[in-house]
Residue, then its C-alpha position, 0 to 999 in steps of 0.5 A: m062645257t061652258y062659259n065662266t067668265i065673260l066680259v062685254h065691251v060697254d060704250q057710248s054707242p046706241r046699241a049697246v045696250h043690245v050688246v049687254q043684253l045679249a051678254a047677259r042672255i049666255a050669263l045668265v043660261d050658263e051661270a057665268h060672271l059678266i064683266g062690263v068693261a069701258s075704256t076711257g081711251i087714254d093712252h090713245l090720247v096721250y101723244q097728241y095732247s098738243g100742250v104736252a111734250l112727249g113722254m110727259p106724264l100727264g095727272m088724270d084730272d086732265f081727263t076727267q071728261l074721259t073717266e067721266s063717260a067711262d064711268s057713266t057708261l058702266a054705272a048705266f052698264e051695272t043697273q040694266v044688268q041688275r034689271l035683268g037679273v045677273p047675280s054675278y057682275e062687276r064694273r071694270r074701267i080701264d084707262d087705254e086704247s078700246a082695242y089694246g085695253l079689251a085684247l089685255q083684258s081678253r086672256y081673263c075670260d072665256l068669251l068676249v062680247i063686242g058690238q059692230p061698229d057702225p060706219d056712219q056713227p064714228t063719234t060713239g066710241l066703238p072704232v070702226g077696226l075695234p073688232q078685227k084688231v080685238v079678234l086678231h090680238g085678243a086671246r079669247p073667241v069673239l062674240l059681234v053683235p050686229r049693229q042692228g036687229e035684236f037677238e033673242h036667242v043665239g046659236r039655237n039656228a047655228v052655221i058652222a062655217w069649215d074649211g078644216s083650218i085651225e082658226a075654225a077648229r078654234a072657232i067651233t070647239a069656243a062656240l060649244p056651250l052656245l051649240r049644244h042649245s042647237r035646235k039645228a045646227t048646219l056644217a057649212v063646207f063651201n068650194p071643199q075641193e079646194r083644200y082637198e087635203a083638208h077634208g079628205e074624201e067625205p068633206g065635213a064627215d069628221m068634223a060632224l061626228f065631232l060634233a056629234r061626240h059632244g051631243i050637236q047634231v049638225v047638217v052637212e052643206q057642201r056648196t060650190t060658189a064663185l062668190d066672196v066665201g063671207d058673203a056666200l056665209l052670210s047669205m046662207a044664214a039669212n036663208l035658214g033663218a040662222d040666230l048664230l054665225v061660227m067661222g074661224c077668222y083669218g090675218h096677219t099684221r103687216l108694218h103694224e097694218l091689219v090685213l083680215g082675209g077675205a071672208s073675214r072682212t066681210v062677216l064683219r063688216s056686213a054681218t046681220l047675224p051675232v057670230l062668234m070667231a077665234h083667230 
């Protein structure tokens, strides 16, 4: 199992170069086609344009600055991936709001790579709520690249969150192309007594066997914690020097408002290592 098509979000944030670099490295390993996507955000703005009546179509000339900005980021993407030696790539500009556009485009890839927004830099073109919207509404797993640090390798030392849920199972399956390069993998099972029906007599044993059949040897760590599980996972990952966290993302929409599970919300906000999530 490999990633054949990887989509990477290209934006104007200072971290964009690191996000593209990580996506390019994965594409090179798997010989995957890499698609750089930049959004103009025009759809998000169109009804806020005070000089136009609701429902009136706007000409693209009104948004020249937005389209030129997106094209500029894509030109930088192309220059970077050429320098990194990615043989198969394309640039794609979408005239849409970032989250909706990326969720739509995710249907046509195996993996979507995006950056972690920085709440201290809200004007860089990377909306704070972008990751959770894409994870919950997209069709493919998302690899979140933290807003700080550089990551030469991803998946050599992985922490895999397992609680017996469908979301966690989907995330693990989606991460197999990365996990097959692992030198060390830890299957983290927190508070297994809370969901006995999902684990059985030996929590983590069945998933460890599943991974072993894919050539991935794991160590099962069962732990009890009173902490938020998201904090516990990040703490374990830091202590183990992990370069990847794999976990399911839990959440739903309520009256058009995204409601994330506690662990998902914590990790999306505070991750300091790449995180692969699936819903």
